[in-house]
C-alpha positions as CSV (number, residue, x, y, z in Angstrom):
1,M,1.6,10.5,-7.6
2,Q,4.2,13.0,-6.6
3,G,8.0,11.6,-5.4
4,K,6.9,11.7,-1.8
5,V,4.3,9.2,-2.1
6,E,6.7,7.0,-4.1
7,E,9.4,7.3,-2.0
8,I,7.3,6.1,1.2
9,A,5.3,3.3,-1.0
10,H,8.9,2.2,-1.2
11,K,10.1,2.2,1.9
12,I,6.8,0.3,3.1
13,L,7.4,-2.2,0.3
14,T,11.0,-2.7,2.1
15,A,9.9,-3.0,5.4
16,A,7.1,-5.5,4.4
17,K,10.1,-7.8,2.7
18,E,12.1,-7.4,5.4
19,L,9.4,-8.9,7.7
20,K,8.2,-11.4,5.2
21,L,4.6,-10.0,4.9
22,T,5.0,-10.5,1.0
23,S,5.7,-14.0,1.1
24,G,2.8,-15.6,-0.6
25,R,0.9,-12.4,-1.9
26,G,0.6,-11.1,-5.4
27,P,3.7,-8.2,-5.6
28,T,1.1,-6.0,-7.6
29,G,-1.2,-6.2,-4.4
30,I,1.2,-5.2,-2.0
31,A,2.6,-2.4,-4.4
32,A,-0.9,-1.2,-4.8
33,A,-1.5,-1.3,-1.0
34,A,2.3,0.1,-0.4
35,S,0.8,2.9,-2.7
36,Y,-2.6,3.4,-1.1
37,I,-0.9,4.1,2.1
38,A,1.5,6.2,1.0
39,S,-1.0,8.4,-0.5
40,V,-2.9,8.7,2.5
41,L,0.0,9.6,4.5
42,T,0.7,12.2,2.4
43,G,-2.7,13.8,2.1
44,E,-2.4,13.3,-1.5
45,R,-5.1,10.8,-1.3
46,K,-6.0,8.5,-3.8
47,T,-9.4,6.2,-3.9
48,Q,-9.0,2.2,-3.5
49,R,-10.7,2.5,-6.8
50,E,-8.0,4.8,-8.6
51,I,-5.3,2.8,-7.7
52,A,-7.0,-0.6,-8.4
53,E,-7.5,0.2,-11.9
54,I,-4.2,1.8,-12.4
55,A,-2.2,-1.2,-11.3
56,Q,-5.2,-3.7,-12.3
57,V,-6.0,-5.2,-9.1
58,T,-9.4,-5.5,-7.1
59,E,-10.2,-3.1,-4.8
60,V,-11.0,-6.2,-2.1
61,T,-7.1,-7.1,-3.2
62,I,-6.2,-3.1,-1.9
63,R,-8.1,-3.7,1.2
64,N,-6.6,-6.7,2.3
65,R,-3.2,-6.1,1.6
66,Y,-3.6,-3.0,3.4
67,K,-5.1,-4.4,6.7
68,E,-2.5,-6.6,6.8
69,L,0.4,-3.8,6.5
70,V,-1.1,-1.6,8.6
71,D,-1.5,-4.0,11.3
72,R,1.9,-5.3,10.8
73,L,3.9,-2.7,10.4
74,M,2.0,-0.7,13.2
75,F,1.0,2.4,11.1
76,Q,-1.4,4.9,12.9
77,I,-3.6,6.2,9.9
78,S,-6.4,8.5,10.5
79,L,-9.2,8.2,7.8
C-alpha cells in the first residue's frame, strides 16, 4: 500500500484510540480494518481477503471492526 493509505490508516487508528474504540479488541484486527478503510477512501482498493491474509486475521474480524469504526467515526464510504 502507498504512503497515503498508511497515513489515513494511522489517523483512523489515532481517532479510534482517542474514542476508546480499541478497548477489548485485538490490535491486529483494528489495524487491518483501518487499512481496509484507508484503501477504500484512497481508491487504492484491496479486498478484505487480501488484507486478512496479510494481517493474519479473518475476513469476519475485518468486517466487524470495519462496521464499528465506520459507525463510530462517522465515515461515509461509498462501496
